[in-house]
N, C-alpha and C positions, 0 to 999 in steps of 0.2 A: 356757418355752413349748415349746422344741424337744423336751423330754422327753415331752410329751404327744402329739407328732405321730407318725403312722404313718411307715413308711419312705418311701412316696410319698403325699402329701396334695394332692388337687385340691380347691380351695375356691372354689365359686361362679364357675367359669370361664365367661365369655361371649366368643365370638369373632364379630365382625361384619365383613362386607365390604360397605361402603356400607349399603344398606338390607336386605341379606341377613344374617340371623342363622344362622350355621352351628352354633354351640353356645350354649345358653342356660342360665346359672346351674347348671352341672354340678358336682356334688361327689361324690367317693368317695375311698376310701383303699385302699392296697395294703400289707399287712403284710409284713414281712421274711420271706423264705423261702417265700412263698406263690406260687400260680399264679392269676392273675386273668384271666378272659375278658371282653373288651369286645365285645359283640355288638349287632346291630341290622341292619335292612334296608339296602339300598343307599341312599346319601344321608343316612344317619342322623347323620353328623358324626363318625364314629369316627377317620378318618385326620386330620381337622382337629384333633381333640383331641390326637392323637399329635404333630402338628406344634407345637401349643402347649406340650406338655410338654417337647419336645426343642429348643425355641428357634427352630424354623423360622418360627413365627408368634409375635408378641407379643400375648397376650390383650387384648381390649378392656376386660375387667374380670375381677376375681378374682385369686387367688394360687395358686401351685404350689410346694410344699415337697418337697425330696428330701433324704433323710438328714439332716433337721434344719435344712436351709438353704433360704432363699427363692431359687428359681431362675427366678422369673417374668421373662421377657424377656431372660434372659442369652443370649449367642450360642451356637449349636449346639456349637462346639468346646469351649467352657467346660463346658457341660452334659455332653458326652461324656467329658471328662477327669474329671469328678466321678463318673463311673461309670454314668450313664444313657444307654444307646445303643439304637439301633433298626435294624431292617431296613426295606426299602421294598417296596411292592407290586410295582413294576416294577423288576426287577433290572438293574443297569447295571454289569457288570464292566468292567475295563480290558481290552478285547478282545485286544489284541496282546501283553499280558503273560501269563505263565504263571499257572496256578492258584496255585502257591506264591507267586509274586511278588504276586499280588492280595491274598493273606492277609497277607503281610508288610506291606503298606500299612497294614492295621489295627493291626498290632503297633507300627508306628512312632508311633502316637499317644502311647505312653508310653516306648518303648524306642528309644534312639539307636544302640545297638550292633547292627551288622548280624547278627553271629552269634547274638546272643540273640534278635533279632527272628525270625530263621529258625527257631530252636528253638521259639519260641512258635507260629509259623505251622505247623510240622510237627505239633505236638501237636493244634492245631485241625483240621488236615486229617485226622488220625487219628480224632478225635472225630466228624467229619462224614462219614467213609468216603470220602475223596477222594484217598487216597494213590496210587491207581492212575492218576489223571489229573493228578497234581501238575505235570508238565512240559508239559502240553498248553496251547495258547493258550486263554484263558478264553472267547473268542468262539466257539469250536468246540463248547462243551458243550451238551447238551440241557437243556431247562428244569429238569428235576429236579435235575441237578447244579449248574446256575446258582443255584438256590435254596439248595442246600447251601453253595455258595461264598459267597453273600451272608451266610449264617449264620456260616460259619467266619471270614470277615473281621471280622464284628462281635465274635465271641468273642475274637479276637486282641487286641482293645482292652482286655480284662480287665474286663468289665462287672460291676457290682453289681446293676443292674436291666436286664434284657434285655427289650426291647419288640419284639414280632414283629407286623408288619403283613401279614397274610395270607400267612404263610410256607408254608402248606400248600396254598393254592389253586393249582389247575392241575396237581397231581401225580396220578399213578396211584394206585390203591388200595393197591398194595404200597408205593409211596413215601410215602403218607400214614401207613401203619402204622409205617414206619421213622422218619418225622419225629416222630410221637407218642412213640415209644420214646426218641428222642434228647432231646426236650424234657423228658420225665419224668426222664431220667438227669441232664440239666443241673441240674434242680431238686433232685433227691434226693441225687445224688452230688457234684455240683459246688457245691451250695448257692446257686444263682442264684435271685433273685426274678424272676418272669416276668409280664409284662402282655402279653396277646396279643389282637389283633383277628383274628377268623376267621369265615368263613361256614359252614364245614363243622361242623355241630352235633355229629355223631357223633365228631368229634375233640376239639373244644374243651370240651364238657360233661364227659366223663369225666376230663379233665385238671385242670379248674378247681376250686379251693377255693371260689371265689365268682365270680359273673358279674354284670356291670353291663350294663344294656340301654339303648341310646339309640334314640330314634325322633324324627326331625325336629329333631335337635340337643338334645333334652331327655331327661334320664334318666327312664325310666318304671319301672324295676325294679332291684333290687339284692339279692343274697342267694345262698344255696346253689343250685347248678344244679337239684337235684330239686324245689325249691320254685318257682324263677323260671319254669321251662318251663310251669308250669300257671297262671301269672298271666294273667288275662284280657287285660290291656293288651298283654302280650308276644305272646300268641296272635293278637290282632287285628292287631298290627303286622306279623307275619310272614305270616299266612294270611288276613287280612281279617275284617271284622265278622261276616259270616254264619257262617263256620267257628267263630269264637269263641262266638257265641250258641248254636250247635248243641252245642258241647262243654260249655258251661256247663249246658245243659238235660240232657245225658246225666249229668253229674256230680250234678246236683240230684236225678235219679231213681236215683242210686246205681249207675249202670252203669259198667263199666270204660272207660277211655279208648280202648281198642283195639276196642271193639265198634261 
């Protein structure tokens, strides 16, 4: 069975909180070595799905397989040690600890030797362009560097699957470009498989090999970015029914999308 599974396989996952259904029968796969964008309007259920995959929530129904193993409902630390790790929308560094010490915390997931953990942390700081602030208290960093720190700490765990929850949101245009370059480098040079939730379409679409679109907790589209962005359901979810209908009329008349 495991031979037929993708690197990450989400199968018919439903997550309910009482009478509220946050995710409903969601299925998709992430191939090893790919970058997958998980997109959708606010309240679509993207972060809830991340929480199910990483063990913060136990799905009400469905299964999640990672690297050939069923991880459904396993504790977060077990899933993290298996190689599936995530960042969070709201960054919460250990404020009184230095940037280097924060990243070493991530390294200690696997490494008990302090010197080796420091070596790992220093390499991650270099990858994320944080060497200049390595000895500063993490609480003193601006938001851009705090996002880099969040990523560096996760990288120090030695991930196989890197899950980014709005890691680019809130950054300046320059910082967005730097973050996109880093994510591309992690994928192409470091060989990491990446699943990312992001609202900044001009960042996530060029990066992604495939996008999965959620709306109201339901998957409404899946496929290559250049196909999915013209899906009527996706346009309606983001821009509303009237815009969707107008665009469909233009396309039916053979006009370009930018007219």
